[in-house]
C-alpha positions in Angstrom: -31.4 -50.6 35.3 -28.9 -49.7 32.6 -26.6 -46.8 33.1 -26.3 -44.2 30.3 -22.8 -43.1 29.5 -22.6 -39.4 28.8 -19.7 -38.3 26.7 -18.2 -34.9 27.4 -17.8 -32.3 24.6 -14.3 -31.8 23.4 -13.7 -28.1 23.5 -10.1 -28.0 22.3 -9.5 -26.2 19.1 -7.9 -28.1 16.3 -5.4 -25.8 14.6 -4.1 -28.2 12.0 -6.5 -27.1 9.2 -5.8 -23.5 10.0 -2.0 -24.1 9.6 -2.6 -25.9 6.3 -4.7 -23.1 4.9 -2.1 -20.4 6.0 0.8 -22.3 4.5 -1.1 -22.8 1.2 -1.9 -19.0 1.1 1.8 -18.2 1.9 3.0 -20.3 -1.0 0.4 -18.7 -3.4 1.6 -15.2 -2.4 5.2 -16.2 -2.8 4.6 -17.4 -6.3 2.3 -14.6 -7.4 4.2 -11.6 -6.0 7.1 -11.7 -8.5 4.6 -11.7 -11.3 3.0 -8.5 -10.2 5.9 -6.3 -11.4 5.3 -5.2 -14.9 7.8 -4.2 -17.5 11.5 -5.1 -17.4 13.4 -4.9 -14.2 15.5 -1.7 -14.2 17.2 0.3 -11.4 15.2 3.5 -11.3 16.6 6.9 -10.3 15.7 8.2 -6.9 13.4 11.2 -6.7 14.1 14.1 -4.4 10.4 14.7 -3.6 7.2 12.9 -4.5 4.6 14.5 -6.8 1.0 14.2 -5.9 -0.3 11.1 -7.7 -3.7 10.9 -9.3 -5.5 7.6 -9.7 -5.4 7.0 -13.4 -5.9 4.0 -15.6 -3.4 1.2 -15.6 -0.4 2.5 -17.6 1.5 0.9 -20.4 5.1 0.2 -19.3 8.1 1.1 -21.5 11.4 0.0 -19.9 14.9 1.0 -21.0 17.6 -1.2 -19.5 21.2 -0.3 -18.7 22.3 -1.8 -22.0 19.9 0.6 -23.8 17.4 -2.1 -24.9 13.8 -1.1 -25.0 10.9 -3.2 -23.7 7.2 -2.6 -24.2 5.7 -4.4 -21.2 7.6 -7.7 -21.5 8.3 -7.6 -25.2 11.6 -6.4 -26.6 11.3 -3.7 -29.3 13.7 -1.6 -31.2 13.4 2.2 -31.9 11.4 1.7 -35.1 9.0 -0.9 -33.7 8.3 1.2 -30.5 6.5 4.0 -32.2 4.4 1.6 -34.3 3.6 -0.6 -31.3 2.6 2.4 -29.2 0.4 3.8 -31.9 -1.3 0.4 -32.3 -2.0 0.1 -28.5 -3.1 3.7 -28.2 -5.5 3.3 -31.1 -7.5 0.9 -28.9 -7.4 3.2 -25.9 -6.1 6.7 -26.6 -6.4 7.9 -23.0 -4.1 5.1 -21.7 -1.1 6.6 -19.9 2.5 5.6 -20.6 5.1 5.0 -17.8 8.7 5.2 -18.9 11.1 3.3 -16.7 14.6 4.2 -17.5 17.7 2.8 -15.8 19.5 5.3 -13.6 22.8 4.7 -15.6 21.2 6.1 -18.8 21.6 9.7 -20.0 18.6 11.9 -20.7 19.3 11.6 -24.4 18.7 7.8 -24.3 15.3 8.3 -22.5 14.4 11.3 -24.7 14.2 9.1 -27.8 11.5 7.0 -26.1 9.6 10.2 -25.0 9.7 11.5 -28.6 8.3 8.2 -29.9 5.5 8.3 -27.3 4.7 11.9 -28.4 4.6 11.0 -32.1 2.4 8.1 -31.2 -0.1 10.7 -29.8 0.2 9.6 -26.2 -1.9 11.9 -23.9 0.0 11.2 -20.7 3.7 10.1 -20.3 5.3 9.8 -16.9 8.8 8.9 -15.9 9.2 6.2 -13.3 11.3 7.0 -10.3 12.0 5.4 -6.9 10.9 7.1 -3.7 13.5 8.0 -1.1 
């Protein structure tokens, strides 16, 4: 009579594939996260209190850096080009809101020029970007 060898089932969990997947996801998030910020990087003024925020469409970002350069999303523009560029983008979607991100070192007069250009471009909604406390 021949004896039959019965193998036992290995019930240990192999975590190596799990670690591989987690490390790949970590790398992906580390690469993608810096790209999520839109507009130019500016130091925003701090707000005393937060206003109730409505869920609106994705805004167009206009940034004004400390050296008073104006950026529409990631593209540099001057005062004359800003109004034309805003008008062109708003002609495609007139209800698109505009978010103005002005550096905290700027005076209100510097930001007011951009607000005036947005008004003349017939923007329906213009908001100022601030940092929460």
